[in-house]
N, C-alpha and C positions, 0 to 999 in steps of 0.2 A: 797446477794445483794438486796437491797430494791427497790421497785417501786419509792419511793420518791427520792432515791439516783440518779437513772437514769434520772428521770423526771427533777430534778434540773440541772444536768449536761447537759442534752439535751437542756434545755431552754437557758443555758449560751452559748452553742455551736451555736444555731440558731441566737442568738444575734451577735456573732462574725462573723458568715458567712454572715450576712446581710451587713457587711462592707468590704467584699473582693472586689478585683478589678472587675469592670464591663468590658464588651466587648469594650465599647467606651474608657475607660481608658487604656486598653491594646493596642488598636490601637494608642492612643496618645503616649504611651511609645515607641511602635515599630516604630513610625514615626520619632523618634529622629535620627539625623544624626551623633551625637557625644555625648560625656559624658556631655558637658555643657547643651545641649538641653535636654538630658535625665534627668539631675538633675532638670531642670526647670519643666519638665513634672511631676516629682514625687510630686511637690508642689500641684498638682491638685488631689492627691490621699490620702487615709487614712494613707499611709506609710511614709509621709514626716517626721514625728517625729522619726521614727526608724533610719532614716539616720542622722538626727540632723545636727551637724556642720561638719560632715565628708566630706572630699574633694574627689569627684569621681576620679579626675585625678591623685591624689597622694596616696589615701588611699582606693583603690578599694577592696583590700582584707579585710579591716576593715569594709567596707560597707556590704560585703557578710557575714562576721562574725556577724555583728549586726542583720541581718535578721534571721540568724540561731539561735542566742541567744534569739531573740524574740519568736521564735517558741519553743525553749527549756523552756523558762519561762512559756509559756502558758501550756505546757504539765505538768510541775512541779506543777503549780497552780491547775490543774485538779486532779493531783495525790494526792496532799495534802488535797483536799476537798472531796475525795472519801471515801467510806466505805472500810473495809479491803479486801473484795472480789473484788471490782472494782480496788483497788490499785494493787492487784495481776495481774489482766488482763492488766493494764497499764504497769506494770513491764515486763510482758511477751511480750507485744507489743514492748516495748523499747529494748528488746534483739535483735530484728532485726537490729535496728539502732546502738546499741552498737557494734554488730558484724561487721557492715559496717564500723564504726569508727575504730575498731580494724584492719580490713583489710587495711584501708587507712594508719594507723600508721605503721603496719608491712611492707607494701610495700614501704612506704615512707622511712623508715629506710634502707630497703634493697637496694634501688636505691639512697640513700644518698640525699634525698630531703631536702630542707630547712625546719626547724621546723615550722616557721611561715606559710609557704605555706601549710604544713600538717594541722596545727590547723585551718586554714581558711576553710578547707574542711569538718571539723567535725561538727556533730550535737549532742550536749550534750542532753541526754534525761533521764527523771525520776531520778533515784538515781545516774546517771553517770554525774559528773560535768566536766567542762573544766579543773579544777585543777587536777582532776583524770587523764585525758588524758595527761596533761602536765608532770605529774610524769612518765607516761608510756614512754614518748618520751626521758626521761633521762636514760632509761634502755636499755640493750642489748635485742635482740629478745627472747632469752631463758628465761631471767628473767621476761619479759612481760608475757610470757606464764604461768610462775609459780605463778603469782599473780592474775590470773583470778578467779573471784568469783564463777563462775559456774563450778562445778567439771567435768561435762560432756564435756564442751568446753575445759577445761584445758587438759583433758585426750586425746581428739582427736587432739589437737594442739601438744601435746608432741610427739605423734606417727608421725604426719606429719612432725615435725621438724627434725626427724632423716633422712627422705628422702630429705628434703630441704638441710641439711648439705652435703649429698652425691652428689646431683645433681645441687645445686644452682638455682633450679627452684622454683618460688614462688607458682606454681600451687597446690602442696600438702597442703600448709597452707591455701590458698584461698578455696580449696575444703572442708577442715575440717571445716572452718567457715560456708560455705554453708550448709553442712550436719547438723551442730548444729542448724542453723536457721530453716531448714526444719523440724526438730524434735520438735521445740518449737512453731512455728506459729499456727498449727492446734489446739493448746490448747487455743488460743485466740478467734478464730471464725471458723465456718465451711467454710466460704469463703476462708480461707487460704489453705484448703485441695486442692481445685482446683488450687490455685496459686502455691502451692508447687509442684504439679504434672507438671504444665507448666514449672516451673523453673528446674525440674528434666529433662524434655525433652530438655531444652536449654543446660543443663550441658552435656547431652549425645551428642548433636550436637557439642558442643565445643570440646569434647574428640575426636570425629570423625575428626574434622578440624585439631586438633593438633596431631592426630595419637597417642594418649596415651590410656592405658587400662581404659575403661569406668567404670568397676566395682569398681575401687579404688577412683573415684571422684564423685560418685552419692550416693544418699540415696537408698540402695537396697530395692526393694519391687516388688510385682507381677505386679504392674502397669507398671513399667519401664522395667521389665525383658523381655517383649515380643519384645522390640525393640533393645536389646543389640547386636544382630547380624547384624544390619543395617550397610550399607557401605557409605551412603550419608545422608545429612540433609533432602533432599526431601523424601527419603525412610522412615526416622524416622517420618516425619510429616504425611505421608500417613497412617501409622499405628495408628495414633491418629486422624484420620479425622472423628470424631464423636463428638456429643455434650458432654460437652461444649467447647472442645478443637478446634473443627472445626471453631468456631466463630473467632478464632485468626489465626489459621495456614493454613486453607484451601486455601487461596489465594496465598500462597507461594509454594504449591505443584507443582512439574514439572518445577520449575525455575532452570536454570543451576547454577546460582550464587545467594546465599541467605545470605546477610550480617547478622551476628549474632546480631549486635547492632540494626538492624531493627526489628528482632524478639523480642529482649529484650524490645524495646519501645512498640511493639504491645501488649505484655503481660501486661506491666505496665498500659497502657491505658485501656485495657479491665478490669483490676481489679479496676481501678479508676471509671469506669462507674458503676460497681457493688456497690462500696462503696457509690457513689453518690445516688443511689437508696436506699441503706440501711439507709443512713442519712435522706433522705426525708420521707421514709415510715415505718421505724421500729417503733414498739410500745415502750412504757415506760417499757415493760417487757423484752426488748431485748437490750443488751449492744452493739450490732453491730452498732447502731446509733452513739455511742460515738467513737468507733474505726474508723468508716467511716469518722467522722469529723476530727480525727487526721490525717488520710491518705490524705484527701482532703487538709487540711491546710498545711501539709508538702509539698505536690505536688505544691501548689500555691507558697509557699516560694521558692522552688527550681526553679520554672518557673521565678520568679522575678530575681533571681540570674543569670539564663541563659540569660535573656534579658540584664542585666547589662554587663555581660561578653561578650555577642554577639556584643553589640554596641561598647564596648571597642576594640574588635578585628576587627571591621570594616565589620562584616557580614551583608548581605542584610536582609531586613525585612522578606522575605520569608524563608531564611535560619534559622533565629531566630525562626520564628513562627513554622517551621517544627520540631524544637527541643523541643518545649513545651509539657508538659504532660497534666496537668489539663486543661489548656486553649485550648488544642486541641480537647477536647471532648465536649465543650459547644456548 
């Protein structure tokens, strides 16, 4: 990976980041009382062209897909303009979102969700196209597993599928996907080592909540082993009440009820803060600046979609603002 390679990509990234939504534009969007007002507000932002002629009131899923496709195009362009080593990093980075897409597809098929609704939730990244995911949707779950490109993921899903058939619970497949992602991300950046540990803590908390055997649904290591005998979420968090984990979990220790989605958001927001610093201050010798850009840009894309969906659902400005990730850390 050459200095020039990272320097060029970083320059492009800073140019793109200079055009993201400002706080005043976010406030303008959040002030919209309905989809008509929201569409008018978007004409005052750099993203008017992404929406184009789509109708908010009748094509809202297409609007969401257009924003996701815009992000996918950006990632693919960076992928194509990178050296071989940087391409490998982007491919590994993309495995996290391919895995999430796979989770959405498998769960959607399991609950018989409409295919268009499933596709609207997907984010095609790097070498994974929307056409690839459309083909997966035409297959039964067992065949989807058999065509996975990554052998480790395929092996883990095959094992989980046997339990899924016996119990009809989606948890084994979901956990197999999580474990695969946890094994891949640290190869992209050291930042993900902390993130994976936090996600492992959350997986353990989820197992305690569901009263299922934790050792089957986490990535076993010495870090998580010390909390396996915990009986409550608060007890788990107490055992990791030290840096860097205390920065996220300490405020929830001792609470009787701790919603897992609240912890999930806290972890994602903490990581975004780290990526924001990496993007701003990493040198041209460090590819973390590029990965940070991808993370920030994706978080912004999902925040835009949350605003559109929130306005459509009639949520208050505060409810929508509380659901934002990137724009909540500014």
